[in-house]
N, C-alpha and C positions, 0 to 999 in steps of 0.2 A: 569586554570583550574585545581580542586585538587577532587580527587577521594570522600574525605571524605565530601565533599559539593555537588557532583554530584549524589550520590547515598543516596537518600531521600523519606523515606516512607511517608510522608506528602502526604493527600489525597484532592485532587481538591474539594471546596466546603465542606469540614469537618475541615477544619483549625481550627476552635473556637469550636468545639465540643469535647469533651473529649472522647477518645478512649474507649469501653467496655474491659473487661478482655478478652485476647484471650487465648482460649485454643488449644491442640494441638500442631502440629509441623509447621503449615502452616505461612509462612511469608506473609507480606502484599504485597510482589511482585508476591507470587504464588496466593494470592488471587486475585491478576489483572486477572491471565492466567483463573483462576475457572472462574471468574466473565465473561470473554469473551466468553469463551465453551459453557457457559448455556444462553448467550443471543441471542434474535432474530435476531440483525443485523447479526451475525456470523453466524446462522442457513441458513438467505439468502443468503449467499454466495455458497451454493450448485447449487444454480439454478442460477448462474450468468457466463456466456462465461467468462472462460480464453483466449484462442486463437481459439481451434476450437470449432464448434457448439456443445451444449451438446449433449451427446450421444444418439446413436439410438443402432445398435448394438453390437458396439465397444465402449469399456470406454474409455475416456480421461479425463484429467483434466478440473475441474471447480475451482473457486475460491477459494471454501473451501477445497479441496483437496491441491491445491496450497498451501494456508497460511499454514496449518497442515505441510507440508514437509519443508516449509520456517522454521518455527517454532523450527522443529527438528534440521535441520541445523544451524541455530542461537544458540541455545542453546549449539551444542557441540562446536563452534567454541568461545563461550562466555567461558564455562567452561574450555576450553583449556589455553586460557589467563589468566583466572583469578588464575588457579593454577601456572602458571608461574608467576605472578605478586606478587602472595603471599608469594612463596617460593623463590622469588628472590630480585627485587630491593624494596618491601615494607613489606619483612619478620618483621621489628624490629618496625613496625610501629602500635600503639596502636589501631589505625582503622582497622588494614589489613583484620578482620572477617568480614568487610562489602564487600568483593570482593566476598565472597561465593555467593552473589546475583546475580551477574552479569548474570548466566545463566537464571535464572527464569525471568530476567526483559529483556532480549533479546527474549526469547521465548515468552512473552506476548506481546511485540511489532510486533515481525513478525506475530503473530496472529492477530493483528489489523491493519496491515501495509496496506490493502484493503479495509478494512469496508468502506471508502467514493467511494469506485466506483460504477459508475452506471451501469446498465445493457448493455449488449453485448459488452464486452471487453474496448478495449483502446478508439475505434470507439465511443463509449457512451461519453469520455471525450470532445472528437473531436465534435462531434453533440452538445453538448451545449453550448462550447466557440464559435462553429460558427454560432451559430443559432443567437448571439448577433452580430458579427463581420461581418457576411456576410448575414446572411436571416431576418427575421421578426423585430428580436429584435433591429436592427439600429434604429430603430424610437425612442427608449428610450434613446439613447446618450445623448441628451440634457438635461434629468430629470435626470440623475445622477452625479456624482463627477467625477473626473479622477480616483480616487482609487476605487469607487464604479463600475466602467465602467472595470476597470482592473481586480478586482475580477470575473466578468463575461466572459469576452473575453480571461481569461484563464484558465478557471475553472480546476482546479486541484485538482485529486482524491485523493491525500495526504494530502493537506488543508483541504477538505471534511472530511477526516477521523478525524484530529483533532476536525472538528466540531461535527462529530456523534458522538464523545465520551465524548466532554466538555459542550456541549449547554445544556442549561435548556428550553427543550422543553416542551411545554405547559403541563400541569399534571406533570410533572417529577421533582426530587428533584434540588437542586441547585449542581453544578458541573458534572452535566451528569450522565456518568458512576462512578462518584467518585475515577476514578484511582489515583495509586501516581504520585506524581510529574514526577519522574524520568521515569516512563513507558511512560508516555506522551510526555517527551520532547524526548524518543526514538526513536519515529517513524517519525519526524518531519525532512523530508530529505532536505527541501529547506527553511532553517530558516531565512525567509526575506519576505517582503510584495510586492504585487502583480504588483507593478509598477516598480520593479527591474525583473519581469518575465523574458525578453528578449525574444528571436526568440524562445526557446526552450518551452516558457509558464508555465515554472515551478514556483512555489512559495508556502511558508508553512503554511500562516495561512490568512483568509478574514479578513476584517476589524472588523467582529465582534468578533473574536476570538484575536485581537492584545493584548488587554487589558490581557487575560486569558494567552497568550503565554509570555509576558512580565512578568507576575508574576510570571510564572514558571522559567522563565530563570534565572530571578533576583535571586529568593530563591537557585537555583542550581550553582549560581555563573559562569552562560554561559557566555563566552565573547563575547561583544557588538562590532561589526565591524562596521568601516567606512563606511558611507550610504550619499546621498545627503540629504538635508532637508527635513523632511517631509516623509522620508522613515525609515527602520529598517531593519538591517540586523545583524544576529547572527553568531557566529562560531556553528558549529552541536555539540550537544552532542556526545561524543565519541563512546558512543554504536550504534549511526544512522549508524556509517561505517560498522558494526558486522549485523545488519538489511538489509541494501541495498547489502552487499556481498552475505547474504544469499540468498534474493530473486532473485540477477542477476544468482547466479549459479543456483539455481533452473528452473527458467524459462527457460535459455539457454538448460541446460541437459535435462530438462524433456519434452520441446517442442520437441527435437529430438526426443526423445523414443515415444510420442504420433506421429510422423510424420512417424514414420516405423510403426507403427500399424494400421495405416490409407492409408499406402502405397503411400504417399506424397512422401517417399524417399524410397529407395530399404534399406534392412538389411544391405546389403554390404557397403551401401555410409556411413549410421550410424555407421558402426563397424569401418571404415577407420576415421571417424572424431575425434571419440572417442580414438582410439588407439593413437593418433598424441600427446595425453597428456603425453605421456612416451617416456622412453629413449628407444633406441633397447633392453637394457637386459631386462628390465621392460617386453616391449610388447613379448619377447620370453618367459617369464616366465607366461604371460596371456594367449597366445596361447594354451601353455599346459594346461592351467585349462579349456578355453573355448571347448579345444577337448574331454574335458569328457562330454559334452551335445550336443545333435543334434538342438534343437529350437534355430533358430536364435533369438527370443525375451529373452528366457534364457542368452544367449551370451549377448545380448543389456542390459539386466539388471544388468549384473555381470559388465561391463563395465561401465555404469553408477554409479554405488555404488563405484567402483574404483576410477572414475574421481572425484565424489562428495569429498570423503574422501581425495584426493591429493589436492582438491582447498581450502577445511578447513583447511587443513595445512597451506597451503601457505600465504592463507590471514591473519590466526591468527600471523603466524610470522612475516610479513609483519608490523602489529597492533603493536606488540610486540615492533619490529626495531624501529618503528616510534612513540611509545607512547607519548613522550616529546612533538615534533611538533604537534600530534592530540591533547593533552592538551594545548598547548600555542596557538590553532587555525590558525596552518600556514600549517598544511598536504595539499597538492594538489592533487586532482582526488579522485578515489576511489581505494579502497583495490586491485583491480584484477589490476589496471594499474601498479602496482609494484611487482606484482609475477615474479619469474625466466622466462627468455625467452621461454623455451619450452613450459609452460603452457600457458604463456601470448599468444604466436603467437598461440596454437591452440585454445584458448579461443575465439582470434579476427578473426578465419577464420570460428569459429561456429556461430560467429554473424553476418556475410556477408552471410553465410548459409542461414541462418533462414529468413535475410531479402529478398535475393533472391529467396528462393523456398519454405519456409514456411508460411510468413506472405503476401504472395500472392498468394497462393494457392485458387482455383477455392472457396471450401467451407469456407475456410476465409474471402475472399473478400464477398462472398455471403452475411453471416453474419453481417459484416460491414454494408452494403448497407442497407439491411433491418433493422437494429438497428437504423441506422442514419435515416431512414427516420421515424420510430416510433416514436424515442425521440424528433424530429423535431416536428413531429404532434403532441404529447402530452405537449410540450413547449409551441405552437402557441396557443394552446386553453386554458390553464392554464395561462397563464401569459395574455392574453387579459381578462381572468376574473378576474384577481387580477387588472389588469390597468382600467377595467371599472366594477366594482361590482355591479354597479346598474343596469345592464341586466338582465332580466329575464334569459335568458341561464345562465349567471354566476353564479346568485346566486343558480340554480339548481346544476351547475357542481361542484362549490365549497361547497356546502353540502355534497359532496359524498369524500371530501378530509378529511383524518384521524384529528380527532382533536388535536393532536399533534404539527400540523403544522399551525403556525401562519398567515393565508392567508388573515385574516383581521386586521393585524397591520396598524396604520395610515402611517407608514412611506414605502415609495414604495420600496426603496431597500429591506426592511425585507419581503414586500410581495414575492417578486422574489425570494427572498432567500427561502424562504419556499417552493416554486413550487420546486426547485431546491433539497430540500431537499426531497421532496415528491419523484421527479421522481428517484433522483439518489438512491434512497431507494429500489427501485423496483426491481423486478428479472426479467428476460429474458422473463418468462410466463406472470407472472403478467402484465409488459408493454404491450406484444401482446394482453392479451384478452383487456385491457383497450382499446386499441388503435381499437378493432374490435368492441366495444360496441360503442365508440364515432363516430364510422363511419357507425353506423348501420348494421353492417356486423355480430353482434351476439345480439340476445337477449333473454331476461330471458324465458323459458320455462311458457306456458299459461295454 
């Protein structure tokens, strides 16, 4: 793969429309970023659970604040790499100035990476997939093709983000958000079809977006990899590695900070685990700095910034050192797998701590249980309605679905997908409110 082809500001859906004159200093990639910030799906992230329940008296991260932080980290990493590549390996190339765009591309892709996630955190994804693999949705198995069934039983927020950005919903323009090809390619972490999802249930695009992704990949020169007949597998766009690393860094480190604020972990535990990212000499310097403040949360904030800064540098260096393997589609694992031993061991310890103490904390499990029940109930009602649209209750219920979702399509797969579009776009509060209304627990004031 070649950078001069991978960086492309062509817009999906506007390929055959002459671009108007562009004033000011904004690039098309910066326009992608701004377009996301001002969009309704991005605003809705403020009311979607990240890990901990949405805030009462203590503020914790939601999907919106997480995405903003990931965007900052990703841009820093991309800017570092762009500077090194511009002044080093590619300094004499006629297209070298295209590398200036890496920061804006990654910043926009990071903003968009969670747009397809349903309410109630990652348990929302599991609730949707298990509705089909274990729940009422199993009766539909024989009415769908193998690939269609794999799309639903492996429902994936990343694939759904690509759909949210590119699908032409009813009343919308071709190309969805009409984002640039490069920004769209930079969010697809698992560039293969759902039948290759494996035990982890990860894939990059639904059947409905397969042609769209292939069009983007071919335009950008993204390498096609070997796959069984009827399946598709591509190499990642190189910038996906930066989006992935920024996401991994933020959720591990920021979840730790939230855990301290909510007293899931003690301040001493958090400080100990963050200090482990540094050598003894650097730890001694940091102890002096922390000695100037008494508030343990301030100490944690300082350490958090140091850890993130260190991981950004380490991941950027790994990318630069392995850039050719990445361009050849031969790089294995994620960037964090290849950082120096000290930081890598500390990060893996942090990951184990998160699974053992944070993600199984009572409040976290409670929101997962409630979210699973709410989403399962909504899917039960809505999918029954699109499968049996002639029933009176179905007509009433479907009349309340926003018109942008094609719940009246003649194709069963597309009707079910419209339901998943609707449910996955909901905020936690909206989903809970609809659950109460359909259960008769909440009625309009008379």
